[in-house]
N, C-alpha and C positions, 0 to 999 in steps of 0.2 A: 160769412163764418167758415165756410166748407173751404174754400181756397185760402184763408190763413190759416186752418188747419193742415191743407195740404203743405203750404210752405213749413211751418214748423216742425214737420214731420221731416222735409226736407232737411232742412235746418240740423237738426239732432241726426238724422241719418249721415250726413256729409261731416258732421263734427266728430260721431265714433269712428267713422273710418280715418278723421285724420288722427285721431288719439291709436288708434290700431296702428297706423303707418309707422307715428311718431315711436310707440312701442316696439314696433320692428327694428325701427331704424337704432335705437339704446343698442338691442339684442346684436344688430349685425356688426355693430363696432365695438362692443363692450362684451362679450360672451359670460363674462364673469359676473354680471348684474344679472342674469337670470332668476336668479333666487329672490333679490331683493324686488325684481319687478312683479314677478308671481305673487308677492304678499301686497302686491299695492294695485288693487284691483279698480279698473276704472269705471265710475258711478257719475250718471247725469243730475246736475242741480242747477234748475233754472235759477236767474236771479242773483247768481254768485258774484257775477262780474269777474269772473276771474278762474284760476285753477288753484287749488288746496289741497296739500295730501293732510290725510288724517293718520299719523304715522301708527297709533295705538288700537284702530280700527282697520286697519290695513285696507284703506281707501282712498281714491284719488277722486276728488268731486272736479268736476268740471261743467262751466256755463255754455251750453253750445254756440249760442251767439256770440259769444266774447271769442270761443276756438275761431271761430270764423271772421271776425272781424281784424284777429291778430295775423290769421294766413294770408288775407287779403293786402296788409301792410308788407308782410315777409313772410314767406312759404316755407320757412325754417323756422320759424316762431313756437310751432306746436311740439317740434320734438325739442326745442331748446328748454321748452317751460316744463316738458314729463322729466327730462335728464335732470334739470335746476329741481324739483321737486323731490325726484328722488333721491338726491344726493344729499338733501336735506335726511331724509330719512336714513340712509347709510350711515350717517356722520353724528347721529342722534343729536339731531341741532334742538328737537322739540323737549327733550327730557331736561328735567329742570329748570325750565321756563321760568317757573313763579319765584325762582332765587335771584334773578338777573333784571337789569335796566332793559326792558321789552324791547323800545324803541332803538336802543343801541345794539343789542343784541341781535334784532331783527334782520339791523342792516349790515350789521358784521356779518352774519351768515351768508345772507345774498351776495356781498362783496366775495367771500371765500369760495364759493360755489361757483359763481359767473368766473372769476379768476381761472380756477382749475379747470373749466369748460373750455376757456378758451388758451389755457395752456396744451390741454389735450390734443386742439387742432382737428377734431375729428372730422368725416365728412357727412354733412346735412345738418351740421349746427351751427355754423357760422351764421350771425346776422348782418345787415347792412351797416348800422351804426356799433358794430364793435371796434373801429377805432378810436372812437369818443371814450370808451370803456377802457380801452388799453393806455389813453394818455393820462385818466384818471388815475388808474391803477401804479403807474410809474414812478407817481408822487409818495405814494402808499409803502410803496416797495423800497425805497431809499430808507426807510425807517422801521420797516416791520421784514425780518429776514425771512420769517416760514406765513406763508399766508395763510392761516388756520383760521377757522371763526373765534378761536378762544383767542389768539395771539390780538387781532384786530381788534377783539372787544376791550382787550386790555390797554391798547394802544390809543383806544378814543375815550377811555375810560381817563387816561394821562391827559390827554390832548382833544377835548370836545372840540367839536364841528361847529362851525358859525352856521347860522340857519340856511343861509343861501347854499353852501358847502353841501348842506345836508339834506337838503331838496333836490339838489344835482345828483348825488349819488344815488338817494332813492329814485329819482328817476330813470337813470341808467343802469341799475341793477336790480330794481324790483321785477321779479319774474311772474311770484305764485302770492296768493294769502296765507297767513301764518293765524287764521283763526280758530285753528283747531289743536294749538300747541299750548294751550292751557291747560293745567293738569286735571284730568277727569276724576270723578269717584271710583271708576273701573274701567279697565280696557282688555281688550282680547290679547293683543301681541305687545308683550312688554320690553323693556329697556333691553334686558337681557338675553331676549331672542334676537332683537335687530344688531347688538352687539355681536353673537354669535355667527348673523348673516354676514355683518363684516369682518370678522375673522377670516370667516371661507373666503370673500373677495380677495383680504390679503394673500390667500394661501396660493388662490389661481391667478393673481393678477400679474405674475411675470411669465406663466405658461402662455396665457392669451394675449398678452401685451405686444405690439410689434414696435414700439419705442421707448426704449429702456428709459430717457430723460421725460420723458412723457408720465409713465409708469409711477416714476419716482415722486410726482406733484402729487399725485392719487395715494400714493403708500403714507405720504408725511399728514395727509388730512385723516385717513382711516387710523393712524397710529394716534393720533389726538382724540378720535372719537372711541378706539378701544381700550385706550390707557388706563390701567387702573388707577382708582383714586383710594388715596389713603386718607383714613377718617382720625383727624388730629384728636376730635374731640372723645373719641373711645379711648386713644390711646392714652391720655390724660386719667384715664381711671385706674391706672397701673398705680397711681399716686394717690388714690383716696384710702380713707383708714375709716374703722368702725370707731363712733364716738355717740356718745350723749348729747341730746342739744334740748335744752328748756325750752318746750313746747307741749301743747296735749299732743297726746295720740289720737285722733280719730279712728285708728285700727280698732285698738283695744278698750277705745269705750263704750259703755253699754248705756243706750239714753232711756230704757225702758226701765232698767232698776232705779237712775237717777230721776227721772218725772215719778216713779212711784211713790219714792220717796219725800218727794216736794209734796205731792199730793196728799198724803197721808199724815204724816209728820212737820206740815209748815215749810218752814225753813232749812229743814233737815235730809238732804240728798243721801240714798243708801250707800251709793260709791261715788267717790271724788275721782275726777280725770286725771290722768296719771301727767304729771307734769315733765316726765322726761320720756325720750322715744330714742331708740336706736337708729342712727342713720349710716350711710357713708359718704363722706366728703373728702375735700382735699385740705389737707392741714400742713404736714410738714416735708417740703421737697424743696430742691435749689434749681434754679434756672441758671445756666452758665451761656455768656454772650462770649462767643468768639469775636473778641473787638481787632484781630490780626490786619494787616493791611490788604487782605485778599476779601473781607466782608465788609459790605457797604451799610452806613450808618442809618440810610434810611430803609433799609431791608431788616436789619437788627429790629429797629422802633417798629417794624409793620408786624414783626414777627412777636415781638412783646405785644402788643396790642390785641393782637389777636388771641393767644396765649390769656393774656387778660379778659377780652371778652367773654372767652367760654368758662374762665374760672368763675367770674362775679356774679353770675346768677345764682339767687338764693340757695337752691336746690343744690349749689358743688361749694359751696362756700361753709365753713364755721365762720362765728362771729369773732373769734381770734385764731390766729391761724402763724405758722411760723415758715416763712418761707424767704431763701436768700438769692438774691439777684446779684450774681458773681462775672465780674468782668475781668476776661483774662485772653492776652496772646500767648505770650511766651513767658508770662509772670502774671501774678495775679494784681489786678491793680484797685479794685475795690468791690467792696462786700456791702449792697445795700439790704438790710432786715424789713420785710413785711410783716406787720402783727397783724394789719387790718387793710380793709378794703383802700382806707384814707390814704395808706402809705402807698397804696400800689398807683394811687391816683396822682399823688405827690410826685413819684417817681415817673412817672409817664409826661407830664409837664414841665418839670425842670432838671430831670436825672440827664448827665452828662456821659457820654461816652468816651473811655480812655483807654491807648491801647495804640494799635494800628504798627506791631512790630511783626516779627515770625508767629508760628502756630506751636504751640507745646502744649497736649492736653493734659499733661504730669501735674503741673502745679495745682491748677483747680483739684485736682482728684485727691492730692496731697492736703490742700487746703481744706476739703471738706473731711477727709477722715480726720483731721487735726478738731475742727467741730464739734463730730460726734466724741472724739475722746475726750475731750473741754466739757461734754453735757450739753451742749447746747441745742442737739437735738434728743427730743425722748423717743420717737415712732419715727425714724426718716424713712422715708420710701423711695428715695432715689433723687435721681437728677435727671434734667432735659439740656441736651448739650446744643445750641445752635450754632452750626458751623458750614463752612463750605467740607470740610470733612477730611482736610490735607494736611496732615500734623503728625504728631509722635506721639501715640498712644500707649498708656502703661502696660507694663507685659504682664503683671498680676493682675487677674479679676477681681473687681470690687465685690462686696456683698450686699449689693445694693442694686435695684434696677438702674440702667443708664439706657437712657433714650438720645440718640442722636439723631436730630432736626436737618436734613442736607437740604436746602434751594436749589433745584434743577430744572430746567426747559426740557431734557429729552432723557429724563430718568435714569441717568447714569449715575450711581452710586460707586461712590470712592471704597476701597477696601478698607475695610474695618474687622475687628479683633470679635471672635465667636461670642464674647459676651455682651456685644455692642446691638442696641436693638435701631436697625435704621427707618427711619421716615422720612420718606421723600416730598418734599412741598413743593408744589408747582406755584409760579407769580399770582396766579388766580386764585390760590388757596388763601392768599393774605390781601386779595382784593379789597374785600369788604372792611378788612381793618384799613383801611387806607383811604378811604370815602370820607 
């Protein structure tokens, strides 16, 4: 027993030393990572069978026995695992974990991080079987222009891996466990704090980096991590109007008087529940689809389905609505009126996209103005124009809100008039609608 205890203490001592050396190796090669590394303190965890970062608690858990076994197989393994786990934190891979397909997201994050480490080609991080990883990555890079976790994930959603391929990828790119990525009830280090750390790294990286081509790969991943996300659901609130809905208002109904009347006067309650209540919901607006040659039909349909998925919840829809889906390139080709949810369902299933000419936004605005003048809308709140943004805008500002939704993978926004409300959507924002 005494000998086993001494042996265990030595294992823990050597593992701790390897972890400390790995952290030093990270700082020597990447001094701009010091703040991030100091927010992820090593914590021994027996039986973990790996290494795992808890981004929110600021802990890097490791199994001493596992660390020594990996070191015996490859002396650079500890440094590689520490940097791998650290980059997951810097790129905010663990946040929003519950909204994704976990197995696919786990693998995408591991591939992105391992690819970056190999591209950096830093001293002390190379592993013996990196050639096999490079061979596997070569095929992926032919189809993915920027190897961030988000783009790899999106590619795998469209092109699912066969079981044998997935197992090989997992074997090659697995370096840490993601068991602490699920959303907890509370955490010490928020996503915003990690984003601020990532922003600081972006600011420092050009000063410390020795190789600009290597730093470019790191910057691309940092851009993906710190990118501002636009809340399409919140933007739709612009088009909500107040109205009355036939439904009991629990907030204004007093059960005490109601039950008092029933108990003292038989079946005659003193106060009846209110039949109507005031609510804010989506009722009258227009969706204009840019059907010019530069806008692909599958993207248009994904956008439309995403919009519908947000709208169709009972908390957002009146039973009767007045929404016009207008298709326009350099002229208005079709106007589909949506009066209830069934109409939207029918359009998604059977509606055809017409156009594919040049892009001119003016005909759609002129058409909507005419609808308003003809009394088609009683309380028109505005329009959502889905487009690539490159076309001819009206000179005069309309008298209603105009939200221009642009698809962009690099946050580039076309020049728009002062009155246009820009909303930049990423392909991953529409992923849920395409499943």
